[in-house]
C-alpha positions in Angstrom: 94.6 88.4 85.2 92.6 91.7 85.4 89.1 92.4 86.7 87.1 95.4 85.5 84.6 97.3 87.6 82.0 99.5 85.9 82.9 102.7 87.7 85.4 105.5 87.4 87.9 106.0 90.2 86.1 109.2 91.2 82.9 111.1 90.3 83.6 113.8 87.7 81.5 116.9 87.4 79.8 117.4 84.0 81.2 120.3 82.1 79.1 123.5 81.9 79.9 123.9 78.2 81.7 122.1 75.4 85.4 122.8 75.6 87.4 120.8 73.1 90.6 122.9 73.6 90.6 121.9 77.3 90.0 118.3 76.1 93.1 118.6 73.9 95.1 119.8 76.8 94.0 116.9 78.9 95.1 114.5 76.1 98.7 115.2 77.3 97.9 113.4 80.5 96.8 110.4 78.4 99.2 110.0 75.6 102.1 112.4 76.5 105.6 111.3 77.4 104.7 111.4 81.1 101.0 110.5 80.6 99.0 107.6 82.0 99.7 105.4 78.9 103.4 105.7 79.9 102.9 104.9 83.6 100.6 102.0 82.8 102.7 100.3 80.2 106.0 100.8 82.1 104.7 99.2 85.2 102.7 96.6 83.4 105.6 95.3 81.4 108.0 95.6 84.3 105.5 93.4 86.3 105.3 90.9 83.4 109.1 90.7 83.2 109.8 90.8 86.9 112.4 88.3 88.1 112.5 86.5 91.5 109.0 87.5 92.3 108.8 85.1 95.3 112.0 86.5 96.8 111.2 90.2 96.1 107.5 89.8 96.7 106.9 93.2 98.4 108.5 95.1 95.5 106.7 93.1 92.9 103.3 93.6 94.7 103.8 97.4 94.6 104.5 97.4 90.9 101.7 95.0 90.1 99.1 96.9 92.2 100.0 100.3 90.8 99.7 98.8 87.3 96.1 98.0 88.0 95.4 101.5 89.3 97.0 103.0 86.2 94.4 101.3 84.0 91.9 103.2 86.0 93.8 106.4 85.5 93.8 105.9 81.7 90.0 105.3 81.9 89.6 108.5 84.1 91.5 110.8 81.7 89.8 109.3 78.6 86.4 110.0 80.1 87.4 113.5 81.1 88.5 114.2 77.5 85.3 112.8 76.1 83.2 114.8 78.5 85.0 118.1 77.6 84.6 117.4 73.9 81.0 116.4 74.2 79.8 119.2 76.5 76.8 119.1 78.9 74.2 118.1 76.3 74.9 116.4 73.0 72.4 116.5 70.1 71.1 113.0 70.3 68.1 113.4 67.9 68.2 112.1 64.4 67.7 114.1 61.2 70.6 116.6 61.8 71.0 118.9 58.8 74.6 118.0 57.8 74.4 120.5 54.9 74.4 123.3 57.6 78.0 122.4 58.6 77.3 121.4 62.2 81.0 120.8 62.8 82.2 124.2 61.4 83.6 125.3 64.7 85.9 122.2 64.7 88.1 123.9 62.1 89.5 126.1 64.7 90.2 123.7 67.6 93.7 122.3 68.4 92.8 118.7 67.8 90.3 118.6 64.9 91.0 114.9 64.5 89.2 114.3 67.9 86.0 115.0 66.0 86.8 114.3 62.4 88.2 110.9 63.1 87.2 110.0 66.6 83.7 111.4 67.0 84.7 113.6 70.0 86.4 110.7 71.9 89.8 110.3 73.5 92.7 108.6 71.8 96.2 107.5 73.0 97.8 110.7 71.7 99.4 113.8 73.3 98.1 117.3 73.2 99.4 117.8 69.7 97.9 114.6 68.4 101.2 112.7 68.3 100.6 109.0 69.1 101.9 107.4 72.2 104.5 104.8 71.4 106.2 101.9 73.1 109.6 103.5 73.1 108.5 105.3 76.2 108.6 102.0 78.1 111.7 101.1 80.2 111.9 97.5 81.5 115.6 96.8 82.0 115.3 93.8 84.4 117.5 95.6 86.9 115.1 96.3 89.7 117.0 99.3 91.1 117.3 100.9 87.7 113.6 100.3 86.9 112.4 101.7 90.3 114.6 104.8 89.8 113.1 105.2 86.3 109.6 104.8 87.8 110.4 107.5 90.4 111.5 109.8 87.7 108.4 109.0 85.6 106.0 109.9 88.5 107.9 113.1 89.2 107.6 114.0 85.4 103.9 113.1 85.5 103.5 115.4 88.5 104.8 118.5 86.6 102.7 117.3 83.6 99.5 117.4 85.6 100.4 120.8 87.3 101.0 122.4 83.9 97.8 121.0 82.4 95.9 122.1 85.5 97.2 125.6 85.0 95.9 125.8 81.4 92.2 125.4 82.3 89.6 126.8 84.6 86.7 124.4 83.9 85.8 121.9 86.7 86.0 118.6 84.8 89.6 118.8 83.7 90.7 120.3 87.0 89.1 117.5 89.0 90.9 115.0 86.9 94.2 116.8 87.5 93.6 117.3 91.2 92.9 113.6 91.9 95.8 112.4 89.8 98.2 114.9 91.5 97.3 113.2 94.8 97.6 109.7 93.5 100.7 110.4 91.5 102.3 111.7 94.7 101.5 108.3 96.3 103.1 106.4 93.5 106.3 108.5 93.6 106.4 108.0 97.3 106.0 104.2 96.9 108.8 103.9 94.4 111.0 106.1 96.7 110.4 103.8 99.6 111.3 100.8 97.4 114.6 102.5 96.5 115.2 103.2 100.2 114.7 99.6 101.1 117.0 98.5 98.3 119.8 101.0 98.7 119.5 102.7 102.1 119.2 106.1 100.4 116.2 108.2 101.8 115.2 109.3 98.3 111.7 110.2 99.6 113.2 113.3 101.1 113.5 114.7 97.6 109.7 114.8 97.3 107.6 116.6 96.2 109.1 117.1 92.8 108.3 119.8 91.6 108.0 121.4 95.0 104.4 122.5 94.9 102.3 122.0 98.0 99.1 120.0 97.2 97.4 122.1 100.0 97.4 125.0 97.5 95.3 123.2 95.0 91.5 123.3 95.8 90.6 120.1 93.9 93.1 118.1 96.0 91.7 119.0 99.4 88.9 116.4 99.7 91.2 113.6 98.7 93.9 114.7 101.2 91.2 115.1 103.9 90.0 111.5 103.2 93.6 110.2 103.5 94.1 109.1 99.9 97.7 110.5 100.0 98.4 107.7 102.6 96.6 104.8 100.9 97.9 102.3 98.4 95.3 100.0 97.1 95.9 96.3 96.4 93.4 96.5 93.5 92.8 92.8 94.1 90.3 90.9 96.3 93.1 88.8 97.9 96.5 89.4 96.4 99.4 91.9 96.6 99.3 92.3 100.4 103.0 91.9 100.9 103.6 95.5 99.9 102.7 96.4 103.5 106.3 95.6 104.3 107.3 98.7 102.3 104.1 100.8 102.2 103.3 101.0 105.9 105.7 99.4 108.4 105.9 102.6 110.4 106.3 104.9 107.3 104.3 108.2 107.4 102.9 110.7 105.0 105.2 113.2 103.2 106.0 116.5 105.0 103.5 119.1 104.0 100.7 116.6 103.5 98.2 115.9 106.3 100.0 113.6 108.8 99.4 109.9 109.4 100.8 106.5 108.8 100.8 104.9 105.4 98.1 102.2 104.9 97.6 99.3 102.4 93.9 99.2 101.5 92.6 95.9 100.2 90.5 96.0 97.1 89.7 99.0 94.9 88.4 102.5 95.6 84.7 103.1 96.1 84.7 104.9 92.7 82.0 107.0 91.0 79.5 106.7 88.3 80.7 106.6 84.7 79.0 109.4 82.7 76.4 108.4 80.1 77.2 110.9 77.4 74.6 111.7 74.8 75.1 110.7 71.2 76.1 113.3 68.6 73.9 112.9 65.6 76.1 115.2 63.5 79.1 112.9 64.2 77.1 109.8 63.4 77.7 108.5 67.0 76.2 106.0 67.7 74.5 106.5 64.2 72.8 109.2 62.1 69.3 107.8 63.1 69.9 106.8 66.8 66.3 106.1 67.5 66.5 103.0 65.3 69.6 101.8 67.3 67.8 102.5 70.6 64.8 100.5 69.5 67.0 97.5 68.6 68.8 97.8 71.9 65.5 97.8 73.8 64.4 94.6 72.1 67.7 92.9 72.9 67.5 94.0 76.5 63.9 92.6 76.8 65.1 89.3 75.2 67.8 89.0 77.9 65.4 89.2 80.8 
């Protein structure tokens, strides 16, 4: 089963201006071929279908715990997209003059459907609006083949994030990319160590792929300094501890990253506040006359006390 915590994995800075084209670029990290929807669903279905769990417990625990973290990655990217589309201040007041074409600028953005159909929110699509689909999922049942695919997927996700990072200068999207570059490196490292245990091949020596030093990316620095490149979370209050036989057990950080031994961290990251985005009256979100919705909500909250 899954447990949800009302936080994002990290605190995201609010954008200084509305930037829907940056939001469209960030969509690639959500619904693209190597996006978070792909990593989540590959690992989730592999964990569901995993055979001989008790005998291969350490490997199963790695796949299962990373699955849970990937749910948080999907949530993080989706919030980043919505923040960029929304901007620092939405027009939450009712009575917007819709005859004045308040969405006229949306004719010229890359993903007009983000506003015309989705009210400025994120969707499981790529940067061109093509929907994510289940054919991106590999769950062969052969554990070595699946772990090799996962290693490839994380390396592909790494180049994804680097390229998206290079398209933007605003802080919200770059913070998302910086954090995910660090955590994606962890996941690639984890699958490489699984393959080493299974085959004897030191595949982690191939990392990083692509060969870009995280030390050159400013948004990565605080996460590296905190040791998040060495931590693999159980994402559970009491389960998935057996992965310490692979992640840990004398293994150390990748060359080029701050040195130290790999650690299994019980539970979930401390996390950050989920942004409370203002409504957009012109998009009828939450409604055209939001003050009426708020009045109803206040009455419901009072009745719950």
